[in-house]
N, C-alpha and C positions, 0 to 999 in steps of 0.2 A: 386682677392683680398680676396673674401669670403672663397675660398678653402684654401688659405694660412693661414688665421686667424683660420679657423676651425682646420686645421692640427696642428698649433702651440698650440692651446688650448688643443687639445687631447694629444699632447706630454707632455705638462705641467701637465695635469691631471694624466697621467701615472707616471711621475717622482714624483709627489706629493704622489700618492698612494704607490709607491715603498719606498719612504722615510718614510711614515707613517708606512708601514709594518715593515721596519727596526727598527723604534723606538718602536713600540708597541709589536712586536713579537721578532725579532732579526735580525741583519745584516746577520748572518749566514743563517737564513731562506731564506732571499731574494737572497743571493748568491747561495744557494743550489737548490732552487725551481724555481727561475726565471732566474738569470744571467747565470748560467752554462748550463741549457737547451737551452737558447737563443744562447749562444756562440756555442754550439755544432750544433744547427740547421744552423747557419750562415756558419760554417765551412763546413758542409755537402753540403749545397746549392752551396757554392763557388767551392767545389771539383767537383760536378756534372757539373756545368756550365763550368768550366775550361776544363774538359774532353770532353764535347760536342763540344767545339770550338777550341781546341788547340792540333792538331796533325801535324807532319811534312808534311803530304800529303795534308793538307787542303789549298786550294788556297784562296788568298785574292785578290780582284779585285779593280782596281782604275779607276777613271774618267769615260771615255766613255765605258770602258770594263765592268763596273758594271751595273747590273740591279737588280730589286727586286728578281727575281727567282734565279739568281746566288748567291746573298747574302743569300737568305733563304736556299739554298742548301749547304752552307758552314758550315755544321755541320755533326756530325756522331752519329749514334746510338750505344749504349753500352748495355751490359747485366749486370745488377747490382744484379742478382740473386733474392733472396726473397725480396730484397729492392724494386725491380720494382713494385711489387704489393702493398707494404706498402705505397709507394710514388706515387701512381696513374700512373703506367707505365712510370716512369720518363726516362727510357731508350729509348723510342720512340720519339726522339727529332726532327728528320728530318721532319716528317709529321707535327709536331707541328709548325715548322717554316713556312711551306707553308700555313697551315690552322690553325691559332692560336685559333680559336673558337670551334674546335672539342672537345667535352667533353672527359675527360681522359678515360672513359670506352669504348670509340670507337677508341682509338689511335692504338691499335694492329690491328684491322680489317682494319682501314684506311691505315696503313702502308703496310699490305699485299696486299691491292688493288692497292696501288701506286707503289710498287716495279717494276712490269712489265713496267709501263709507264715511270718511272724515269730511268730505266736501269742503266748505269754506273754513273749517277748522284746521285744515292742512295748509301750512304756510311754506312757500319756497321762494327763493330769490334767484333771479337769473342775472342779476348785476354782478360785476366783478367784485371780489371780496375786498380789494383795497378801496374801492369806491364806497362800499357799505361801511367799512371801518371808519373812513374819514367822516361820513355822514353821521354815524353813531357818536363819534367823539364830539362832533359839533352840537348834536341835538339831544343826547341822552345823558343829562347830568343828575337828575333826581326824579323820583316819583312823588306826587303830592301826598300830604298826610290826610287829606280829606277825600272821601268817596269810597265806594265799594269796588269799582273797576277803575283803575288809574293807568295812565300812560306816561312814559318818560317825557320829561320837559327839559328845555334848555334854560340856562340862566337868563334872567330878564335884564 
């Protein structure tokens, strides 16, 4: 209850601060320096999350076929170019799923150390992320309701 109240008060304080900035400075200022950067950040984060979890070859496990490790390995690493470094090695996602408390500056080394152990369970794509995104949008619409190990399907 305390955490919900604290969160609610903080959200209300932020909204009040933004409204005050819009009144005292200008609504355009709030739009330009808060809302647009926030929207761009959310779009980027959604894009990255989508790519790490949505490729046609990615298995989804059900019921007794699922376990923590299989679920954690249902992701794929991507190369985001210079953005990898700007966003704390965001492309090294597989190892993050297994060991979520590894600091970002150790993700590359941990990934290299884990590759021989993970073998075929380690997934990485060398394709450009925009190509992967377009392919996923075309081919990953749903997973079937039948089966223990299922894969994304496109509409028929």
